BAROBA-857294 format. One record per residue: chain; y, z negated, x negated of N, C-alpha, C, CB in turn. Coordinates in steps of 0.2 Angstrom, whole numbers. Glycine has a CB too. Example, Ala and Ser with C-alpha at 12.3 -4.5 7.8 and 13.67 -1.06 7.14 Angstrom:
BAROBA-857294
A  -28  -39  -66  -22  -39  -62  -16  -39  -66  -22  -45  -57
A  -11  -35  -64  -5  -36  -68  0  -39  -64  -3  -29  -70
//
This chain:
BAROBA-857294
A  643  -420  -531  634  -423  -531  635  -422  -523  632  -435  -535
A  627  -422  -519  625  -417  -515  627  -424  -511  617  -413  -515
A  630  -420  -502  631  -426  -499  626  -422  -494  639  -429  -497
A  624  -427  -491  620  -427  -485  613  -422  -486  625  -424  -478
A  610  -421  -492  604  -419  -491  607  -413  -494  600  -417  -484
A  611  -409  -496  615  -402  -497  614  -402  -503  624  -401  -495
A  610  -401  -508  610  -399  -514  615  -395  -517  606  -396  -513
A  617  -397  -523  624  -395  -528  620  -392  -534  630  -403  -531
A  620  -386  -537  617  -384  -541  617  -387  -549  619  -378  -540
A  622  -392  -549  623  -396  -555  618  -401  -554  630  -399  -556
A  617  -405  -549  614  -411  -547  607  -407  -548  616  -415  -540
A  605  -402  -546  597  -398  -546  597  -399  -553  596  -390  -543
A  601  -396  -558  599  -394  -565  599  -401  -566  604  -388  -569
A  604  -405  -569  603  -414  -568  598  -415  -568  606  -418  -563
A  593  -414  -564  587  -417  -560  582  -413  -562  588  -416  -552
A  582  -408  -564  577  -406  -569  576  -406  -574  576  -402  -569
A  582  -408  -578  582  -414  -585  579  -418  -585  586  -417  -588
A  580  -423  -579  580  -429  -579  571  -433  -578  585  -430  -573
A  569  -426  -573  561  -427  -573  557  -426  -578  557  -423  -568
A  560  -425  -584  556  -423  -590  555  -427  -591  558  -419  -594
A  556  -433  -596  556  -439  -596  560  -447  -596  555  -438  -599
A  562  -445  -588  567  -448  -585  566  -457  -587  566  -446  -577
A  560  -460  -589  558  -466  -590  558  -470  -597  553  -466  -587
A  562  -464  -599  563  -467  -609  568  -466  -608  560  -463  -617
A  571  -474  -613  576  -476  -613  581  -472  -618  576  -484  -614
A  577  -470  -621  583  -466  -629  583  -459  -626  579  -464  -641
A  582  -456  -618  582  -449  -617  590  -448  -614  577  -448  -611
A  594  -451  -616  602  -451  -615  605  -446  -620  604  -458  -616
A  605  -447  -626  607  -442  -631  603  -438  -631  608  -444  -636
A  598  -435  -627  595  -428  -627  597  -423  -621  588  -429  -628
A  596  -429  -614  601  -424  -609  606  -422  -612  605  -428  -604
A  611  -428  -614  619  -423  -616  619  -418  -620  625  -427  -619
A  614  -417  -626  614  -411  -629  610  -406  -625  611  -412  -635
A  607  -408  -620  604  -402  -617  612  -398  -611  596  -406  -611
A  615  -400  -610  620  -397  -606  626  -397  -611  621  -401  -599
A  626  -399  -617  631  -398  -624  638  -402  -622  632  -387  -627
A  636  -408  -620  640  -414  -619  641  -419  -627  637  -419  -612
A  646  -421  -626  644  -428  -630  642  -432  -625  651  -431  -634
A  638  -437  -627  636  -444  -624  641  -446  -618  635  -450  -630
A  647  -448  -622  652  -450  -615  654  -447  -610  657  -451  -616
A  656  -441  -612  657  -435  -606  650  -434  -602  660  -427  -609
A  645  -435  -607  639  -433  -601  640  -438  -595  630  -433  -605
A  639  -444  -599  639  -451  -595  644  -450  -588  643  -458  -599
A  649  -447  -591  654  -449  -586  653  -441  -578  665  -449  -592
A  650  -434  -581  649  -432  -577  643  -434  -572  650  -428  -579
A  638  -437  -578  633  -439  -572  632  -444  -568  628  -439  -574
A  639  -450  -569  638  -452  -563  643  -450  -558  638  -458  -564
A  648  -445  -559  651  -442  -554  645  -436  -548  658  -437  -559
A  640  -436  -551  635  -430  -549  632  -436  -545  630  -424  -556
A  627  -440  -550  622  -442  -546  624  -451  -542  614  -442  -551
A  630  -453  -546  633  -458  -541  629  -464  -546  630  -457  -533
A  626  -465  -549  624  -468  -556  625  -470  -561  623  -467  -557
A  625  -472  -567  623  -471  -573  618  -470  -577  625  -475  -575
A  614  -465  -580  609  -466  -581  603  -470  -581  610  -465  -584
A  606  -476  -584  606  -482  -586  603  -485  -577  615  -485  -589
A  606  -486  -572  608  -489  -569  600  -484  -565  617  -490  -566
A  600  -478  -565  596  -472  -562  589  -474  -563  597  -465  -565
A  587  -474  -571  582  -477  -573  577  -483  -568  585  -480  -579
A  584  -489  -571  581  -494  -568  578  -495  -560  585  -497  -568
A  581  -492  -557  581  -491  -550  574  -487  -547  589  -486  -548
A  573  -481  -553  566  -480  -553  560  -481  -555  566  -475  -554
A  563  -486  -558  556  -491  -562  556  -495  -557  557  -495  -570
A  560  -499  -552  558  -504  -549  556  -499  -543  564  -510  -547
A  555  -493  -540  552  -491  -536  546  -491  -537  554  -487  -534
A  544  -486  -544  538  -486  -546  535  -492  -545  537  -483  -551
A  537  -498  -548  535  -503  -548  533  -507  -539  539  -506  -553
A  537  -506  -536  535  -507  -527  530  -504  -526  539  -504  -522
A  529  -497  -528  523  -491  -525  514  -496  -529  526  -479  -530
A  518  -496  -538  509  -499  -538  512  -508  -536  505  -499  -549
A  515  -511  -532  512  -515  -528  511  -515  -522  513  -519  -528
A  511  -510  -519  508  -507  -513  502  -508  -513  510  -502  -512
A  500  -501  -518  492  -495  -518  489  -499  -523  492  -486  -521
A  491  -503  -529  487  -506  -534  485  -512  -534  488  -505  -539
A  480  -514  -537  477  -521  -539  479  -524  -546  470  -521  -538
A  483  -519  -550  488  -521  -555  490  -527  -556  492  -518  -555
A  491  -532  -561  494  -540  -561  500  -536  -559  493  -545  -568
A  505  -542  -554  513  -542  -556  515  -543  -565  518  -549  -552
A  511  -545  -569  514  -546  -575  512  -537  -579  510  -553  -579
A  506  -536  -580  506  -526  -582  510  -522  -577  498  -522  -581
A  512  -523  -570  516  -520  -567  524  -522  -570  515  -521  -560
A  525  -528  -573  533  -527  -575  533  -526  -582  538  -535  -573
A  529  -526  -584  527  -524  -593  529  -514  -591  514  -526  -596
A  524  -511  -586  526  -506  -585  531  -503  -585  526  -506  -582
A  537  -506  -580  544  -505  -578  550  -505  -583  546  -512  -574
A  547  -509  -590  548  -510  -595  553  -517  -596  552  -504  -596
A  551  -522  -591  553  -528  -592  548  -533  -597  555  -531  -585
A  552  -536  -602  550  -540  -608  547  -546  -604  557  -543  -614
A  549  -548  -598  545  -554  -597  545  -555  -590  546  -560  -600
A  539  -557  -586  539  -557  -579  544  -560  -575  534  -560  -577
A  549  -567  -581  553  -569  -576  559  -563  -574  555  -576  -579
A  559  -559  -579  566  -554  -580  563  -550  -573  568  -547  -588
A  557  -546  -575  554  -542  -568  557  -543  -564  547  -542  -564
A  554  -551  -560  554  -553  -554  560  -555  -551  550  -558  -553
A  564  -559  -557  573  -557  -555  574  -549  -552  579  -557  -564
A  574  -545  -555  578  -539  -554  576  -537  -549  578  -535  -557
A  567  -537  -547  566  -535  -542  567  -539  -534  561  -534  -544
A  568  -545  -534  571  -549  -530  579  -548  -528  570  -554  -534
A  581  -547  -532  587  -541  -532  589  -536  -527  586  -538  -536
A  583  -532  -530  585  -525  -527  581  -527  -518  581  -517  -532
A  573  -528  -518  570  -529  -511  573  -535  -507  561  -531  -513
A  575  -540  -511  576  -548  -507  569  -551  -505  581  -547  -499
A  567  -549  -509  558  -553  -509  554  -555  -516  552  -546  -504
A  553  -559  -518  549  -559  -524  542  -554  -524  546  -567  -524
A  542  -551  -529  534  -546  -530  527  -547  -526  532  -547  -535
A  529  -556  -527  520  -558  -524  522  -558  -514  516  -569  -528
A  527  -558  -515  528  -559  -507  530  -553  -505  535  -564  -504
A  534  -547  -509  531  -539  -504  527  -537  -505  533  -534  -503
A  522  -541  -510  515  -537  -512  511  -539  -503  510  -542  -521
A  511  -545  -500  507  -545  -495  512  -543  -487  503  -554  -496
A  516  -537  -488  520  -536  -484  518  -530  -482  527  -537  -485
A  514  -528  -474  510  -521  -473  514  -517  -472  505  -520  -467
A  515  -510  -477  520  -504  -476  526  -506  -478  521  -503  -468
A  526  -511  -483  536  -513  -486  539  -504  -487  537  -520  -498
A  544  -505  -489  549  -499  -490  549  -499  -497  558  -499  -488
A  549  -495  -501  549  -493  -509  555  -490  -509  544  -489  -511
A  558  -486  -504  567  -482  -507  572  -488  -507  571  -473  -501
A  576  -488  -513  581  -492  -514  588  -486  -512  582  -496  -522
A  594  -488  -509  600  -486  -508  602  -483  -513  603  -490  -507
A  603  -476  -513  609  -473  -518  612  -466  -517  608  -472  -525
A  617  -465  -518  620  -459  -517  618  -454  -516  623  -458  -520
A  616  -450  -521  610  -445  -524  604  -443  -518  607  -448  -531
A  601  -450  -517  595  -448  -511  590  -446  -516  597  -441  -503
A  589  -449  -524  585  -447  -528  579  -453  -528  588  -446  -535
A  573  -452  -528  569  -458  -527  562  -458  -531  568  -458  -520
A  558  -460  -534  550  -460  -535  549  -457  -530  546  -466  -537
A  546  -450  -532  540  -446  -528  531  -451  -531  540  -435  -531
A  528  -452  -528  523  -456  -530  517  -451  -532  521  -462  -525
A  517  -445  -526  514  -440  -526  514  -435  -534  518  -438  -520
A  519  -436  -535  522  -433  -545  521  -435  -549  527  -432  -547
A  522  -443  -545  523  -447  -552  530  -446  -556  516  -444  -557
A  535  -446  -553  541  -443  -554  549  -443  -550  538  -437  -554
A  554  -443  -553  560  -442  -548  558  -435  -544  569  -441  -553
A  560  -437  -534  563  -429  -534  569  -434  -528  555  -421  -530
A  573  -428  -529  578  -427  -522  575  -428  -515  580  -418  -522
A  577  -433  -510  575  -434  -505  582  -430  -501  573  -441  -504
A  579  -425  -494  586  -424  -491  585  -429  -484  586  -417  -488
A  592  -428  -483  594  -433  -477  596  -428  -470  602  -439  -479
A  590  -430  -465  590  -426  -460  596  -430  -452  581  -423  -459
A  598  -425  -450  602  -427  -443  599  -425  -439  607  -425  -441
A  602  -427  -432  599  -428  -424  597  -418  -424  609  -432  -416
A  601  -414  -428  601  -407  -426  597  -404  -432  608  -404  -425
A  595  -407  -435  590  -403  -442  586  -409  -443  594  -400  -450
A  580  -406  -437  575  -410  -436  568  -405  -439  575  -414  -428
A  565  -409  -444  559  -406  -445  552  -405  -439  557  -409  -451
A  546  -405  -441  542  -403  -436  538  -412  -433  535  -395  -439
A  540  -414  -439  538  -424  -438  541  -426  -433  541  -429  -444
A  548  -423  -434  553  -427  -428  553  -423  -422  563  -426  -430
A  550  -418  -422  551  -416  -414  543  -419  -410  551  -405  -414
A  537  -419  -416  532  -421  -412  533  -428  -411  524  -418  -416
A  535  -432  -414  536  -438  -412  544  -440  -405  536  -442  -422
A  548  -437  -409  551  -437  -401  551  -434  -394  557  -436  -401
A  547  -430  -396  546  -426  -389  541  -430  -385  543  -418  -389
A  533  -436  -390  531  -439  -386  533  -445  -384  526  -439  -387
A  539  -448  -386  541  -453  -384  545  -450  -377  545  -457  -389
A  550  -445  -378  553  -443  -374  551  -442  -367  554  -439  -376
A  544  -437  -366  539  -433  -362  536  -442  -359  533  -427  -367
A  532  -445  -364  529  -453  -362  535  -456  -357  528  -459  -369
A  541  -458  -357  546  -460  -356  545  -458  -347  552  -457  -360
A  547  -453  -348  549  -449  -340  542  -448  -335  552  -439  -341
A  536  -448  -338  530  -450  -335  529  -458  -332  526  -448  -340
A  533  -463  -336  534  -467  -334  537  -471  -329  534  -467  -336
A  545  -467  -329  548  -468  -325  545  -465  -317  554  -466  -327
A  545  -459  -317  540  -456  -314  537  -460  -310  536  -454  -317
A  531  -465  -312  524  -468  -310  529  -474  -305  519  -472  -318
A  535  -475  -307  538  -479  -302  537  -479  -297  542  -480  -301
A  536  -472  -296  535  -471  -284  530  -473  -283  536  -463  -278
A  526  -475  -287  518  -476  -285  518  -483  -283  511  -475  -291
A  513  -484  -281  511  -492  -276  504  -494  -280  509  -490  -265
A  501  -500  -281  498  -503  -285  492  -500  -284  499  -508  -284
A  490  -497  -277  485  -494  -274  484  -488  -278  487  -493  -266
A  489  -484  -278  488  -475  -282  489  -478  -287  493  -467  -281
A  490  -483  -291  490  -482  -298  484  -487  -300  498  -483  -302
A  478  -489  -296  475  -491  -298  467  -487  -293  477  -498  -298
A  469  -482  -293  463  -479  -287  459  -473  -291  466  -475  -280
A  453  -477  -292  449  -472  -298  451  -463  -297  440  -472  -296
A  450  -460  -303  451  -454  -302  445  -450  -310  461  -454  -303
A  445  -447  -310  443  -443  -315  450  -437  -318  437  -440  -312
A  446  -440  -327  450  -437  -331  448  -433  -334  453  -439  -334
A  451  -426  -332  449  -421  -332  448  -418  -341  453  -416  -327
A  440  -414  -343  439  -412  -347  440  -419  -354  443  -407  -345
A  439  -423  -355  439  -428  -357  436  -427  -363  437  -432  -352
A  440  -426  -370  435  -424  -378  435  -430  -380  439  -419  -385
A  436  -437  -380  435  -441  -380  429  -446  -381  437  -442  -377
A  426  -446  -384  418  -448  -383  418  -456  -383  413  -444  -389
A  425  -458  -386  424  -468  -385  428  -468  -377  430  -474  -393
A  431  -464  -375  435  -466  -368  430  -464  -362  444  -461  -367
A  430  -466  -356  426  -466  -350  430  -460  -348  425  -474  -345
A  426  -457  -343  429  -450  -338  433  -451  -335  425  -446  -333
A  429  -457  -331  431  -461  -325  438  -465  -328  425  -467  -323
A  447  -467  -325  447  -470  -325  455  -470  -321  445  -472  -329
A  460  -472  -321  464  -474  -317  472  -473  -319  462  -480  -317
A  476  -471  -316  483  -469  -319  485  -473  -323  488  -468  -315
A  486  -480  -319  488  -486  -324  484  -485  -333  485  -495  -318
A  478  -484  -331  473  -485  -338  475  -478  -342  463  -485  -335
A  478  -474  -338  477  -467  -343  485  -469  -345  476  -457  -338
A  490  -470  -341  497  -472  -345  496  -478  -351  503  -475  -338
A  493  -483  -349  493  -488  -353  487  -484  -360  490  -497  -349
A  486  -480  -360  481  -478  -367  487  -475  -372  474  -469  -365
A  492  -473  -368  499  -469  -371  501  -474  -376  506  -469  -365
A  500  -481  -373  506  -484  -378  500  -487  -384  512  -492  -374
A  495  -490  -380  490  -494  -383  488  -491  -390  483  -496  -379
A  486  -483  -390  484  -480  -395  490  -482  -402  484  -471  -393
A  495  -481  -401  502  -483  -405  501  -491  -409  511  -483  -397
A  499  -495  -402  499  -502  -403  493  -502  -408  498  -506  -397
A  487  -500  -407  481  -500  -413  484  -499  -419  475  -494  -412
A  486  -493  -420  488  -490  -426  493  -494  -428  489  -482  -426
A  497  -499  -425  503  -502  -430  500  -507  -432  509  -503  -428
A  493  -510  -428  491  -516  -429  486  -514  -437  486  -519  -421
A  483  -508  -436  479  -506  -442  482  -506  -450  476  -499  -441
A  488  -502  -450  494  -500  -456  494  -508  -456  502  -493  -456
A  497  -513  -451  500  -517  -456  496  -524  -456  509  -519  -453
A  487  -523  -452  483  -527  -455  485  -535  -450  485  -528  -465
A  485  -534  -446  486  -538  -442  480  -538  -436  493  -536  -441
A  479  -541  -428  474  -542  -424  476  -536  -420  472  -549  -421
A  474  -532  -415  475  -528  -411  476  -534  -406  470  -523  -409
A  483  -531  -404  487  -536  -397  483  -534  -389  498  -533  -395
A  482  -542  -388  479  -542  -381  481  -544  -377  475  -543  -380
A  479  -544  -370  483  -546  -364  491  -543  -363  484  -553  -363
A  490  -538  -365  497  -532  -364  497  -533  -355  494  -520  -366
A  505  -531  -355  507  -530  -347  507  -522  -347  516  -532  -345
A  502  -522  -340  502  -516  -339  504  -512  -334  497  -515  -339
A  511  -518  -331  513  -516  -327  519  -510  -329  515  -521  -324
A  521  -505  -323  525  -501  -326  532  -503  -329  525  -496  -321
A  535  -507  -327  541  -512  -332  539  -514  -337  543  -517  -330
A  533  -516  -336  529  -518  -345  529  -513  -350  521  -521  -345
A  524  -509  -346  522  -502  -351  531  -500  -354  517  -493  -344
A  535  -497  -351  541  -496  -354  545  -499  -359  545  -495  -351
A  544  -508  -357  546  -510  -364  541  -511  -369  548  -516  -364
A  534  -511  -368  529  -509  -374  533  -502  -376  520  -508  -371
A  533  -498  -373  535  -488  -375  543  -489  -381  538  -480  -365
A  547  -498  -376  552  -495  -383  551  -503  -389  564  -495  -379
A  545  -503  -390  544  -507  -395  538  -502  -399  542  -515  -390
A  533  -501  -397  528  -498  -401  529  -491  -403  522  -499  -399
A  533  -487  -398  534  -479  -402  539  -479  -406  538  -474  -397
A  545  -485  -406  550  -484  -411  546  -488  -417  558  -488  -408
A  544  -493  -415  539  -494  -423  535  -490  -426  534  -500  -422
A  531  -484  -422  528  -482  -425  531  -475  -426  522  -483  -424
A  538  -473  -424  541  -468  -428  545  -469  -434  544  -465  -424
A  545  -476  -435  547  -478  -441  544  -477  -447  548  -483  -441
A  536  -482  -445  532  -477  -450  530  -471  -451  528  -477  -451
A  529  -466  -448  530  -461  -449  533  -456  -454  530  -460  -445
A  541  -459  -451  547  -456  -454  546  -458  -461  553  -458  -450
A  544  -466  -461  544  -466  -469  539  -466  -472  547  -473  -472
A  531  -463  -470  528  -459  -472  529  -452  -476  525  -458  -467
A  532  -448  -470  539  -442  -472  541  -444  -477  546  -440  -466
A  546  -447  -479  553  -447  -483  550  -450  -489  559  -452  -480
A  543  -455  -490  544  -456  -497  537  -452  -497  544  -465  -499
A  534  -448  -492  530  -441  -498  522  -446  -497  536  -440  -511
A  522  -450  -491  513  -455  -493  509  -450  -488  513  -465  -490
A  509  -446  -487  504  -444  -483  495  -444  -484  506  -438  -483
A  495  -443  -492  488  -446  -493  485  -453  -496  485  -441  -497
A  492  -457  -496  488  -464  -497  485  -467  -492  491  -469  -499
A  480  -474  -494  476  -474  -489  477  -481  -486  468  -472  -493
A  473  -483  -484  474  -488  -479  467  -492  -479  477  -485  -472
A  464  -496  -476  461  -503  -471  460  -503  -467  461  -507  -471
A  459  -501  -464  459  -503  -455  454  -507  -455  459  -497  -450
A  456  -515  -454  451  -521  -454  450  -521  -446  455  -528  -457
A  454  -518  -443  452  -518  -435  446  -515  -433  457  -514  -430
A  443  -512  -436  436  -505  -434  431  -512  -435  432  -496  -441
A  425  -510  -433  421  -513  -432  416  -515  -440  418  -510  -427
A  419  -509  -444  415  -511  -451  421  -507  -453  407  -507  -454
A  428  -511  -459  434  -508  -459  430  -503  -464  442  -513  -461
A  437  -498  -461  435  -490  -465  443  -491  -468  433  -481  -457
A  444  -484  -473  449  -481  -476  451  -475  -473  448  -480  -485
A  459  -475  -472  461  -469  -468  468  -470  -472  461  -469  -460
A  469  -462  -474  476  -459  -475  481  -460  -470  476  -453  -477
A  487  -461  -472  491  -461  -468  493  -453  -465  496  -464  -472
A  493  -448  -468  494  -443  -466  488  -442  -460  493  -437  -471
A  482  -444  -461  476  -442  -457  477  -445  -450  468  -445  -460
A  480  -451  -452  478  -457  -446  485  -453  -441  480  -467  -450
A  492  -450  -443  498  -450  -439  496  -443  -437  505  -453  -444
A  489  -438  -438  487  -432  -437  482  -433  -430  484  -427  -444
A  479  -440  -430  475  -440  -428  480  -443  -420  469  -444  -432
A  484  -446  -420  488  -451  -413  491  -444  -413  495  -459  -415
A  495  -439  -417  498  -434  -413  494  -430  -409  502  -430  -416
A  490  -428  -410  484  -423  -408  481  -427  -402  478  -421  -414
A  478  -434  -401  475  -435  -395  480  -439  -388  470  -441  -397
A  489  -442  -393  491  -444  -390  494  -435  -384  495  -449  -393
A  493  -430  -388  495  -423  -383  490  -424  -376  493  -414  -388
A  484  -423  -380  479  -423  -374  481  -429  -369  471  -425  -377
A  480  -435  -371  480  -442  -365  486  -439  -362  483  -452  -368
A  493  -436  -363  498  -434  -362  496  -430  -354  500  -430  -367
A  493  -425  -356  491  -420  -352  485  -422  -347  489  -415  -357
A  483  -426  -349  477  -429  -345  479  -435  -337  470  -434  -352
A  484  -440  -341  488  -441  -335  494  -437  -332  491  -446  -335
A  496  -432  -334  499  -426  -330  496  -425  -326  501  -421  -333
A  492  -421  -326  485  -421  -320  485  -425  -314  478  -423  -322
A  483  -432  -316  483  -436  -312  490  -437  -307  482  -440  -316
A  494  -436  -310  500  -436  -306  502  -432  -301  505  -436  -309
A  500  -426  -306  501  -419  -302  497  -420  -292  494  -410  -309
A  489  -422  -295  487  -424  -288  489  -430  -284  483  -424  -288
A  493  -435  -289  496  -437  -282  503  -436  -281  496  -445  -280
A  505  -431  -281  513  -426  -279  518  -426  -285  519  -429  -271
A  517  -427  -289  524  -425  -294  524  -422  -296  526  -427  -297
A  530  -417  -295  529  -410  -296  535  -409  -301  530  -404  -288
A  539  -413  -301  545  -412  -307  544  -414  -315  551  -417  -304
A  539  -412  -317  538  -414  -324  537  -410  -330  532  -418  -325
A  534  -404  -326  532  -399  -330  527  -400  -333  536  -396  -335
A  526  -397  -336  516  -397  -342  519  -400  -348  511  -387  -344
A  523  -404  -351  525  -408  -354  527  -402  -361  518  -413  -355
A  532  -397  -360  533  -393  -365  539  -395  -368  533  -387  -364
A  536  -394  -377  543  -398  -382  546  -394  -380  543  -399  -391
A  550  -388  -380  554  -382  -378  560  -387  -374  550  -375  -374
A  558  -389  -367  559  -391  -364  564  -398  -365  555  -390  -362
A  562  -402  -369  564  -406  -373  570  -407  -377  560  -406  -375
A  569  -401  -380  574  -400  -385  579  -395  -383  572  -397  -391
A  578  -392  -377  584  -389  -372  585  -397  -369  581  -382  -366
A  584  -400  -368  586  -406  -363  591  -410  -370  577  -412  -358
A  588  -412  -375  595  -414  -382  597  -411  -384  595  -416  -386
A  600  -404  -383  603  -400  -389  608  -398  -382  599  -393  -394
A  610  -399  -376  613  -399  -372  620  -401  -373  609  -401  -367
//
């Protein structure tokens, strides 16, 4: 069986066979014939390599597909139940509640719910391909570009807020020119406090958007308050980003009701937007801090962060 995302060639071969007709209840015999085994020995080998029987795998994948349909389609729960192979809405609802600990109707109302169900081989329904896929498991030392961008953003922002403890309220609130502001919706004139606040607030705004909640108001803009907001908003935003990555939901769209006129955005586009402009906002805040005498933060190089965490 695959361990921690390292593929086994036999598992890969089985996965290729499974993907061809994974939702066909009659496929078990055909799968066994493809690998020249009796159905009995095929079932044993399958359980050993995948960690589930073919039937368990099929039922779980169908529930994941159903969860995805609940998230992004307007199909009735009854139709989704029949698509998943259930003969009654009651039977589907019981199975779904057992797997997700929520009824289908309750699940549908939750913004950005999980769709993956745990399994030993980390095989899940991939909505972009409409078939199963084996997802990798990443550790701290096996980070992809998404891990690096998101974790560096959190690390650098925290360092800046910690340094900002040195400043008085007068320094934090003194008017300053934000250099080379490319954002037409933000003033070129501001304060260090506001520059730091924007780093938190952009995450809070987009979290509200994907969860269909109102934009939070009356937020604490003291340095200790912003550190607390970083601990909540950055962690929650990172969870959204990693779920989009792990479930391959980059192209899925959501409606942002926080806009004056509701707009549709893809999760991938939203994440790229936040990452791009967060880098700008960090640089702008760093320039202000440099003018106030902070000279030990560098210029926000992710290589510095990577060296720091791998020492």
